[in-house]
N, C-alpha and C positions, 0 to 999 in steps of 0.2 A: 759613068759610074762614079759615085762619091769616092774620094781618095782614101778615106778611113775604111770604108767597106772593102775596097779593092785590096788594101794592105792586109786587113784581117784575113781575107780569102787567100791571098798569096802566102800568108803565114801558116795556112792549113787549118784555120779555125772555121769550122763548119757553121753555116747559117741555120742549122737545125738545133744549135745550142742556145739556150737563153742568154748565156754569158756573151755570146756574139752581139746580141742587141743591147745588152747592158754596157758592153765596151763601146759600141758605136755611140750611144747616148752620152756616156762618160767622156769620151773624146770630144764630142760636140760641145759639152759644157766647158771642158778644159780649154779648148781652142777659143771659146768666147770669153773666158775669164781664167787666166792661169793661176789665180789664187786657190782654185780648187785643188791644185797639186800640193798645197801646204796642209790640207786637211782632208785626206782621201776618205778615211773611215767616218769621221764626224760630219762632214759636209757633203762631199761628192756622192758617197753611197746613199745618204739620206735623200738627196735630190733625185738620184736615179730611182731609188725605191719608190718615192712618191709618184714619179712619172709613170712607173709601171704597176703601181698598186701592190707592192710587195714589201718585204722587210729589208733593212740594210744588211742583215746577216745573210739573207738569201742572195742579195746582190753580190756580196763578198764571196760566197760559196760558188756561185755560178761563174763569176769571173775567174776564180781560182781554177775551176774545172776547164774553162776555155784555155787558160794559160797552160795547163797540163796537157791539153789536147795538142797545142802548138809544140810544146817541148818534146813530148814523147812520140807523137804521130805526125806532126806537121813539118814545117820547113825551118828547122832549128838553124841551119846555115844562114838563111835570110835574116833571122832574128839577130844572130851574132854579128852579121854584116852591118845591119842598120844600127846596132848598139855602138859599134866603134871600138869595143874592147871584148876580150874573151869572157864569156859567161861560164863560170865553173859549175854553176847549179841553176836550176829553174828560178827565174826571177820571181820575187814577191809581187803581189798585185800592184802596189803603189809604184814599184820600180818598173814593172811592165808598162803601166799607163804612162809613166814619165818617158820611157824609151820611145813609145809610139808618138807621144805628144811632140817630143823634140825632133823626131824624124819628120813628122808632118809639117812642123813649122819651118824646118830647114829646107824641105823640098818645095815649100811655097805652093 
């Protein structure tokens, strides 16, 4: 199983959410070119939206929903563990993608 997919599932993000697939593709793009992390809304979301035939606002919303699913119903302990510092509140989309990107690149 793909490491990104396994990580999202371990975090409690269900594969029945569109945001699950948007996050998978966003992570794939970031892992191939880390400059996406510098322009999440203007570049990363646009490319994800184009790939899935939707709008960047929909991508943003669905990813936010997936993050909320992780934070409120999923494995918050794992998220805090892989972050390396205590999260006092639910991470924003860009922060969440950055956390997962850094974890995946460190785990190799």
